[in-house]
N, CA, C and O atoms as a Tinker XYZ file with bonds, in Angstrom:
   352  protein
     1  N    -32.236000   17.121000    7.190000    73     2
     2  CA   -32.705000   17.558000    5.893000    64     1     3
     3  C    -31.523000   18.089000    5.081000    63     2     4     5
     4  O    -30.651000   18.768000    5.623000    81     3
     5  N    -31.495000   17.786000    3.801000    73     3     6
     6  CA   -30.379000   18.266000    2.975000    64     5     7
     7  C    -30.484000   19.764000    2.685000    63     6     8     9
     8  O    -31.570000   20.343000    2.699000    81     7
     9  N    -29.344000   20.364000    2.427000    73     7    10
    10  CA   -29.286000   21.787000    2.085000    64     9    11
    11  C    -29.027000   21.924000    0.588000    63    10    12    13
    12  O    -28.203000   21.205000    0.023000    81    11
    13  N    -29.734000   22.848000   -0.043000    73    11    14
    14  CA   -29.599000   23.109000   -1.475000    64    13    15
    15  C    -29.253000   24.570000   -1.680000    63    14    16    17
    16  O    -29.738000   25.437000   -0.954000    81    15
    17  N    -28.410000   24.845000   -2.673000    73    15    18
    18  CA   -28.056000   26.218000   -3.024000    64    17    19
    19  C    -28.914000   26.670000   -4.196000    63    18    20    21
    20  O    -29.128000   25.928000   -5.154000    81    19
    21  N    -29.404000   27.912000   -4.099000    73    19    22
    22  CA   -30.189000   28.523000   -5.170000    64    21    23
    23  C    -29.558000   29.856000   -5.515000    63    22    24    25
    24  O    -29.133000   30.588000   -4.622000    81    23
    25  N    -29.485000   30.191000   -6.831000    73    23    26
    26  CA   -28.907000   31.448000   -7.293000    64    25    27
    27  C    -30.002000   32.256000   -7.982000    63    26    28    29
    28  O    -30.770000   31.732000   -8.788000    81    27
    29  N    -30.055000   33.538000   -7.648000    73    27    30
    30  CA   -31.043000   34.446000   -8.220000    64    29    31
    31  C    -30.710000   34.690000   -9.688000    63    30    32    33
    32  O    -29.545000   34.854000  -10.050000    81    31
    33  N    -31.740000   34.712000  -10.528000    73    31    34
    34  CA   -31.533000   34.937000  -11.963000    64    33    35
    35  C    -31.339000   36.412000  -12.293000    63    34    36    37
    36  O    -30.933000   36.746000  -13.406000    81    35
    37  N    -31.630000   37.314000  -11.323000    73    35    38
    38  CA   -31.512000   38.754000  -11.565000    64    37    39
    39  C    -30.247000   39.318000  -10.912000    63    38    40    41
    40  O    -29.395000   39.883000  -11.598000    81    39
    41  N    -30.122000   39.166000   -9.582000    73    39    42
    42  CA   -28.985000   39.773000   -8.868000    64    41    43
    43  C    -27.859000   38.782000   -8.576000    63    42    44    45
    44  O    -26.830000   39.182000   -8.030000    81    43
    45  N    -28.020000   37.493000   -8.925000    73    43    46
    46  CA   -27.027000   36.433000   -8.765000    64    45    47
    47  C    -26.659000   36.165000   -7.306000    63    46    48    49
    48  O    -25.590000   35.620000   -7.029000    81    47
    49  N    -27.526000   36.538000   -6.378000    73    47    50
    50  CA   -27.326000   36.239000   -4.962000    64    49    51
    51  C    -27.544000   34.739000   -4.754000    63    50    52    53
    52  O    -28.472000   34.163000   -5.322000    81    51
    53  N    -26.698000   34.107000   -3.947000    73    51    54
    54  CA   -26.820000   32.672000   -3.669000    64    53    55
    55  C    -27.359000   32.496000   -2.261000    63    54    56    57
    56  O    -26.866000   33.108000   -1.313000    81    55
    57  N    -28.377000   31.652000   -2.135000    73    55    58
    58  CA   -28.987000   31.388000   -0.835000    64    57    59
    59  C    -29.027000   29.884000   -0.610000    63    58    60    61
    60  O    -29.283000   29.122000   -1.542000    81    59
    61  N    -28.776000   29.455000    0.617000    73    59    62
    62  CA   -28.831000   28.038000    0.973000    64    61    63
    63  C    -30.155000   27.765000    1.664000    63    62    64    65
    64  O    -30.526000   28.461000    2.610000    81    63
    65  N    -30.868000   26.748000    1.187000    73    63    66
    66  CA   -32.185000   26.407000    1.728000    64    65    67
    67  C    -32.161000   24.955000    2.167000    63    66    68    69
    68  O    -31.748000   24.080000    1.405000    81    67
    69  N    -32.610000   24.687000    3.411000    73    67    70
    70  CA   -32.735000   23.319000    3.919000    64    69    71
    71  C    -34.183000   22.894000    3.761000    63    70    72    73
    72  O    -35.096000   23.488000    4.334000    81    71
    73  N    -34.369000   21.838000    2.959000    73    71    74
    74  CA   -35.714000   21.334000    2.738000    64    73    75
    75  C    -35.631000   19.914000    2.188000    63    74    76    77
    76  O    -34.581000   19.510000    1.688000    81    75
    77  N    -36.723000   19.149000    2.272000    73    75    78
    78  CA   -36.684000   17.790000    1.743000    64    77    79
    79  C    -36.529000   17.795000    0.223000    63    78    80    81
    80  O    -36.948000   18.741000   -0.445000    81    79
    81  N    -35.935000   16.751000   -0.311000    73    79    82
    82  CA   -35.725000   16.674000   -1.752000    64    81    83
    83  C    -37.017000   16.602000   -2.535000    63    82    84    85
    84  O    -37.042000   16.949000   -3.716000    81    83
    85  N    -38.091000   16.157000   -1.901000    73    83    86
    86  CA   -39.379000   16.055000   -2.588000    64    85    87
    87  C    -40.075000   17.408000   -2.736000    63    86    88    89
    88  O    -41.018000   17.533000   -3.517000    81    87
    89  N    -39.623000   18.419000   -1.998000    73    87    90
    90  CA   -40.231000   19.759000   -2.069000    64    89    91
    91  C    -39.697000   20.484000   -3.306000    63    90    92    93
    92  O    -38.511000   20.803000   -3.382000    81    91
    93  N    -40.570000   20.738000   -4.261000    73    91    94
    94  CA   -40.172000   21.393000   -5.514000    64    93    95
    95  C    -40.744000   22.806000   -5.639000    63    94    96    97
    96  O    -40.785000   23.364000   -6.735000    81    95
    97  N    -41.183000   23.380000   -4.527000    73    95    98
    98  CA   -41.770000   24.723000   -4.579000    64    97    99
    99  C    -40.696000   25.748000   -4.932000    63    98   100   101
   100  O    -39.531000   25.567000   -4.578000    81    99
   101  N    -41.078000   26.832000   -5.632000    73    99   102
   102  CA   -40.085000   27.854000   -6.018000    64   101   103
   103  C    -39.541000   28.583000   -4.797000    63   102   104   105
   104  O    -40.240000   28.775000   -3.802000    81   103
   105  N    -38.276000   28.985000   -4.897000    73   103   106
   106  CA   -37.609000   29.712000   -3.810000    64   105   107
   107  C    -37.351000   31.129000   -4.302000    63   106   108   109
   108  O    -36.553000   31.322000   -5.219000    81   107
   109  N    -38.007000   32.122000   -3.715000    73   107   110
   110  CA   -37.738000   33.503000   -4.135000    64   109   111
   111  C    -36.412000   34.013000   -3.553000    63   110   112   113
   112  O    -35.981000   33.572000   -2.487000    81   111
   113  N    -35.792000   34.922000   -4.248000    73   111   114
   114  CA   -34.537000   35.525000   -3.784000    64   113   115
   115  C    -34.837000   36.391000   -2.560000    63   114   116   117
   116  O    -35.762000   37.202000   -2.598000    81   115
   117  N    -34.075000   36.235000   -1.477000    73   115   118
   118  CA   -34.310000   37.062000   -0.290000    64   117   119
   119  C    -33.894000   38.523000   -0.480000    63   118   120   121
   120  O    -34.337000   39.390000    0.274000    81   119
   121  N    -33.051000   38.805000   -1.475000    73   119   122
   122  CA   -32.574000   40.170000   -1.719000    64   121   123
   123  C    -33.543000   40.981000   -2.578000    63   122   124   125
   124  O    -33.882000   42.117000   -2.246000    81   123
   125  N    -33.989000   40.374000   -3.705000    73   123   126
   126  CA   -34.819000   41.150000   -4.632000    64   125   127
   127  C    -36.186000   40.500000   -4.902000    63   126   128   129
   128  O    -37.042000   41.123000   -5.530000    81   127
   129  N    -36.402000   39.264000   -4.441000    73   127   130
   130  CA   -37.677000   38.596000   -4.626000    64   129   131
   131  C    -37.866000   37.934000   -5.978000    63   130   132   133
   132  O    -38.952000   37.429000   -6.262000    81   131
   133  N    -36.852000   37.921000   -6.811000    73   131   134
   134  CA   -36.952000   37.327000   -8.151000    64   133   135
   135  C    -36.837000   35.804000   -8.067000    63   134   136   137
   136  O    -36.595000   35.236000   -7.002000    81   135
   137  N    -37.018000   35.169000   -9.212000    73   135   138
   138  CA   -36.944000   33.712000   -9.313000    64   137   139
   139  C    -35.500000   33.242000   -9.121000    63   138   140   141
   140  O    -34.560000   33.938000   -9.503000    81   139
   141  N    -35.329000   32.048000   -8.522000    73   139   142
   142  CA   -34.004000   31.453000   -8.341000    64   141   143
   143  C    -33.942000   30.113000   -9.054000    63   142   144   145
   144  O    -34.968000   29.488000   -9.323000    81   143
   145  N    -32.739000   29.687000   -9.352000    73   143   146
   146  CA   -32.495000   28.379000   -9.963000    64   145   147
   147  C    -31.561000   27.599000   -9.040000    63   146   148   149
   148  O    -30.663000   28.164000   -8.417000    81   147
   149  N    -31.794000   26.284000   -8.969000    73   147   150
   150  CA   -30.956000   25.452000   -8.113000    64   149   151
   151  C    -29.559000   25.327000   -8.711000    63   150   152   153
   152  O    -29.403000   25.166000   -9.921000    81   151
   153  N    -28.542000   25.403000   -7.846000    73   151   154
   154  CA   -27.140000   25.303000   -8.249000    64   153   155
   155  C    -26.655000   23.893000   -7.925000    63   154   156   157
   156  O    -26.843000   23.406000   -6.810000    81   155
   157  N    -26.029000   23.243000   -8.905000    73   155   158
   158  CA   -25.482000   21.904000   -8.697000    64   157   159
   159  C    -23.973000   21.997000   -8.608000    63   158   160   161
   160  O    -23.339000   22.687000   -9.407000    81   159
   161  N    -23.393000   21.298000   -7.632000    73   159   162
   162  CA   -21.952000   21.322000   -7.405000    64   161   163
   163  C    -21.364000   19.963000   -7.772000    63   162   164   165
   164  O    -21.993000   18.934000   -7.527000    81   163
   165  N    -20.158000   19.947000   -8.360000    73   163   166
   166  CA   -19.523000   18.657000   -8.680000    64   165   167
   167  C    -19.109000   17.929000   -7.406000    63   166   168   169
   168  O    -18.800000   18.546000   -6.387000    81   167
   169  N    -19.111000   16.628000   -7.490000    73   167   170
   170  CA   -18.756000   15.792000   -6.351000    64   169   171
   171  C    -17.383000   15.193000   -6.618000    63   170   172   173
   172  O    -17.124000   14.682000   -7.708000    81   171
   173  N    -16.511000   15.256000   -5.632000    73   171   174
   174  CA   -15.180000   14.675000   -5.771000    64   173   175
   175  C    -15.226000   13.172000   -5.578000    63   174   176   177
   176  O    -15.937000   12.673000   -4.706000    81   175
   177  N    -14.469000   12.451000   -6.391000    73   175   178
   178  CA   -14.407000   10.998000   -6.299000    64   177   179
   179  C    -12.957000   10.606000   -6.063000    63   178   180   181
   180  O    -12.057000   11.052000   -6.776000    81   179
   181  N    -12.740000    9.771000   -5.058000    73   179   182
   182  CA   -11.393000    9.301000   -4.745000    64   181   183
   183  C    -11.383000    7.781000   -4.814000    63   182   184   185
   184  O    -12.148000    7.118000   -4.113000    81   183
   185  N    -10.518000    7.233000   -5.656000    73   183   186
   186  CA   -10.342000    5.794000   -5.729000    64   185   187
   187  C     -9.152000    5.447000   -4.856000    63   186   188   189
   188  O     -8.022000    5.834000   -5.152000    81   187
   189  N     -9.406000    4.719000   -3.783000    73   187   190
   190  CA    -8.345000    4.370000   -2.855000    64   189   191
   191  C     -8.091000    2.871000   -2.894000    63   190   192   193
   192  O     -8.942000    2.098000   -3.334000    81   191
   193  N     -6.940000    2.479000   -2.440000    73   191   194
   194  CA    -6.616000    1.061000   -2.386000    64   193   195
   195  C     -5.494000    0.717000   -3.337000    63   194   196   197
   196  O     -4.710000    1.574000   -3.743000    81   195
   197  N     -5.433000   -0.552000   -3.683000    73   195   198
   198  CA    -4.329000   -1.020000   -4.520000    64   197   199
   199  C     -4.507000   -0.633000   -5.967000    63   198   200   201
   200  O     -3.572000   -0.783000   -6.754000    81   199
   201  N     -5.654000   -0.146000   -6.345000    73   199   202
   202  CA    -5.862000    0.313000   -7.706000    64   201   203
   203  C     -6.854000   -0.555000   -8.441000    63   202   204   205
   204  O     -6.564000   -1.705000   -8.767000    81   203
   205  N     -8.013000   -0.012000   -8.700000    73   203   206
   206  CA    -9.049000   -0.787000   -9.366000    64   205   207
   207  C     -8.649000   -1.127000  -10.793000    63   206   208   209
   208  O     -8.992000   -2.202000  -11.286000    81   207
   209  N     -7.939000   -0.242000  -11.460000    73   207   210
   210  CA    -7.588000   -0.478000  -12.862000    64   209   211
   211  C     -6.555000   -1.597000  -12.986000    63   210   212   213
   212  O     -6.686000   -2.471000  -13.842000    81   211
   213  N     -5.543000   -1.572000  -12.144000    73   211   214
   214  CA    -4.481000   -2.574000  -12.234000    64   213   215
   215  C     -4.984000   -3.967000  -11.882000    63   214   216   217
   216  O     -4.511000   -4.952000  -12.448000    81   215
   217  N     -5.931000   -4.066000  -10.960000    73   215   218
   218  CA    -6.405000   -5.385000  -10.560000    64   217   219
   219  C     -7.522000   -5.889000  -11.455000    63   218   220   221
   220  O     -7.641000   -7.100000  -11.641000    81   219
   221  N     -8.338000   -5.022000  -12.012000    73   219   222
   222  CA    -9.458000   -5.451000  -12.843000    64   221   223
   223  C     -9.053000   -5.721000  -14.285000    63   222   224   225
   224  O     -9.675000   -6.551000  -14.948000    81   223
   225  N     -8.050000   -5.056000  -14.777000    73   223   226
   226  CA    -7.675000   -5.183000  -16.178000    64   225   227
   227  C     -6.259000   -5.726000  -16.344000    63   226   228   229
   228  O     -5.575000   -5.397000  -17.314000    81   227
   229  N     -5.826000   -6.542000  -15.416000    73   227   230
   230  CA    -4.473000   -7.087000  -15.493000    64   229   231
   231  C     -4.416000   -8.124000  -16.614000    63   230   232   233
   232  O     -5.322000   -8.943000  -16.766000    81   231
   233  N     -3.351000   -8.074000  -17.385000    73   231   234
   234  CA    -3.164000   -9.049000  -18.458000    64   233   235
   235  C     -2.849000  -10.410000  -17.835000    63   234   236   237
   236  O     -2.058000  -10.521000  -16.898000    81   235
   237  N     -3.479000  -11.416000  -18.373000    73   235   238
   238  CA    -3.189000  -12.763000  -17.892000    64   237   239
   239  C     -2.098000  -13.348000  -18.761000    63   238   240   241
   240  O     -2.179000  -13.313000  -19.989000    81   239
   241  N     -1.094000  -13.878000  -18.126000    73   239   242
   242  CA     0.011000  -14.468000  -18.883000    64   241   243
   243  C     -0.194000  -15.976000  -18.929000    63   242   244   245
   244  O     -0.721000  -16.579000  -17.995000    81   243
   245  N      0.228000  -16.561000  -20.020000    73   243   246
   246  CA     0.126000  -18.009000  -20.173000    64   245   247
   247  C      1.108000  -18.671000  -19.217000    63   246   248   249
   248  O      2.189000  -18.134000  -18.973000    81   247
   249  N      0.749000  -19.824000  -18.674000    73   247   250
   250  CA     1.704000  -20.487000  -17.773000    64   249   251
   251  C      2.970000  -20.860000  -18.525000    63   250   252   253
   252  O      2.922000  -21.282000  -19.681000    81   251
   253  N      4.075000  -20.702000  -17.869000    73   251   254
   254  CA     5.370000  -20.985000  -18.495000    64   253   255
   255  C      5.521000  -22.482000  -18.722000    63   254   256   257
   256  O      5.154000  -23.292000  -17.870000    81   255
   257  N      6.055000  -22.833000  -19.858000    73   255   258
   258  CA     6.307000  -24.242000  -20.170000    64   257   259
   259  C      7.444000  -24.734000  -19.294000    63   258   260   261
   260  O      8.398000  -23.996000  -19.047000    81   259
   261  N      7.355000  -25.978000  -18.818000    73   259   262
   262  CA     8.448000  -26.474000  -17.963000    64   261   263
   263  C      9.755000  -26.539000  -18.763000    63   262   264   265
   264  O      9.792000  -27.017000  -19.897000    81   263
   265  N     10.780000  -26.062000  -18.156000    73   263   266
   266  CA    12.091000  -26.047000  -18.818000    64   265   267
   267  C     12.683000  -27.452000  -18.788000    63   266   268   269
   268  O     12.455000  -28.215000  -17.849000    81   267
   269  N     13.430000  -27.776000  -19.808000    73   267   270
   270  CA    14.118000  -29.071000  -19.825000    64   269   271
   271  C     15.158000  -29.072000  -18.711000    63   270   272   273
   272  O     15.833000  -28.067000  -18.493000    81   271
   273  N     15.292000  -30.201000  -18.002000    73   271   274
   274  CA    16.308000  -30.230000  -16.944000    64   273   275
   275  C     17.695000  -30.096000  -17.564000    63   274   276   277
   276  O     17.948000  -30.613000  -18.653000    81   275
   277  N     18.565000  -29.421000  -16.890000    73   275   278
   278  CA    19.907000  -29.257000  -17.447000    64   277   279
   279  C     20.573000  -30.632000  -17.590000    63   278   280   281
   280  O     20.464000  -31.496000  -16.719000    81   279
   281  N     21.246000  -30.793000  -18.688000    73   279   282
   282  CA    21.908000  -32.087000  -18.914000    64   281   283
   283  C     23.160000  -32.171000  -18.049000    63   282   284   285
   284  O     23.930000  -31.219000  -17.918000    81   283
   285  N     23.319000  -33.312000  -17.490000    73   283   286
   286  CA    24.478000  -33.537000  -16.626000    64   285   287
   287  C     25.545000  -34.267000  -17.441000    63   286   288   289
   288  O     25.243000  -35.286000  -18.062000    81   287
   289  N     26.777000  -33.776000  -17.454000    73   287   290
   290  CA    27.824000  -34.474000  -18.209000    64   289   291
   291  C     28.089000  -35.864000  -17.656000    63   290   292   293
   292  O     28.577000  -36.731000  -18.381000    81   291
   293  N     27.775000  -36.093000  -16.381000    73   291   294
   294  CA    28.028000  -37.406000  -15.780000    64   293   295
   295  C     27.074000  -38.448000  -16.337000    63   294   296   297
   296  O     27.415000  -39.628000  -16.424000    81   295
   297  N     25.866000  -38.007000  -16.718000    73   295   298
   298  CA    24.896000  -38.953000  -17.268000    64   297   299
   299  C     25.346000  -39.457000  -18.632000    63   298   300   301
   300  O     24.912000  -40.521000  -19.074000    81   299
   301  N     26.193000  -38.721000  -19.287000    73   299   302
   302  CA    26.693000  -39.116000  -20.608000    64   301   303
   303  C     28.063000  -39.786000  -20.514000    63   302   304   305
   304  O     28.743000  -39.972000  -21.524000    81   303
   305  N     28.454000  -40.142000  -19.313000    73   303   306
   306  CA    29.726000  -40.842000  -19.139000    64   305   307
   307  C     30.877000  -39.947000  -18.776000    63   306   308   309
   308  O     32.004000  -40.429000  -18.658000    81   307
   309  N     30.649000  -38.676000  -18.595000    73   307   310
   310  CA    31.740000  -37.790000  -18.217000    64   309   311
   311  C     31.399000  -37.141000  -16.886000    63   310   312   313
   312  O     30.546000  -37.658000  -16.164000    81   311
   313  N     32.017000  -36.056000  -16.541000    73   311   314
   314  CA    31.689000  -35.313000  -15.338000    64   313   315
   315  C     32.684000  -35.577000  -14.235000    63   314   316   317
   316  O     33.728000  -36.190000  -14.458000    81   315
   317  N     32.368000  -35.127000  -13.079000    73   315   318
   318  CA    33.274000  -35.232000  -11.925000    64   317   319
   319  C     32.982000  -36.504000  -11.132000    63   318   320   321
   320  O     31.885000  -37.057000  -11.218000    81   319
   321  N     33.920000  -36.941000  -10.400000    73   319   322
   322  CA    33.794000  -38.184000   -9.637000    64   321   323
   323  C     32.901000  -38.001000   -8.415000    63   322   324   325
   324  O     32.342000  -38.983000   -7.926000    81   323
   325  N     32.746000  -36.774000   -7.903000    73   323   326
   326  CA    31.939000  -36.554000   -6.704000    64   325   327
   327  C     30.456000  -36.388000   -7.032000    63   326   328   329
   328  O     29.633000  -36.253000   -6.127000    81   327
   329  N     30.115000  -36.397000   -8.308000    73   327   330
   330  CA    28.727000  -36.226000   -8.716000    64   329   331
   331  C     27.964000  -37.515000   -8.507000    63   330   332   333
   332  O     28.442000  -38.570000   -8.925000    81   331
   333  N     26.765000  -37.481000   -7.863000    73   331   334
   334  CA    26.005000  -38.721000   -7.652000    64   333   335
   335  C     25.619000  -39.400000   -8.953000    63   334   336   337
   336  O     25.482000  -40.623000   -8.980000    81   335
   337  N     25.439000  -38.648000  -10.035000    73   335   338
   338  CA    25.066000  -39.262000  -11.307000    64   337   339
   339  C     26.243000  -40.030000  -11.903000    63   338   340   341
   340  O     26.030000  -40.983000  -12.653000    81   339
   341  N     27.461000  -39.647000  -11.594000    73   339   342
   342  CA    28.644000  -40.328000  -12.131000    64   341   343
   343  C     28.867000  -41.654000  -11.451000    63   342   344   345
   344  O     29.544000  -42.514000  -12.014000    81   343
   345  N     28.322000  -41.862000  -10.255000    73   343   346
   346  CA    28.553000  -43.089000   -9.511000    64   345   347
   347  C     27.618000  -44.203000   -9.988000    63   346   348   349
   348  O     27.827000  -45.359000   -9.621000    81   347
   349  N     26.612000  -43.902000  -10.778000    73   347   350
   350  CA    25.680000  -44.935000  -11.247000    64   349   351
   351  C     26.278000  -45.795000  -12.298000    63   350   352
   352  O     25.622000  -46.710000  -12.794000    81   351
């Protein structure tokens, strides 16, 4: 059964009560008998892993255009004698 914290509206005493979540009956303060209100606590959240933001909102880049092949001086009739293109 879950535990719930209740704080007294008069003396501010906090009491922990274990009961089902469907039970909505009032909880009297054990110190003074006055009405209590349920106390809600914040829950910590931890995002672990490679990063949800970086993977979900990554910018998509356009594919790079193929670069022109470098021109070989041998193909234009010049270049070195050991180049395979110069032997053609």
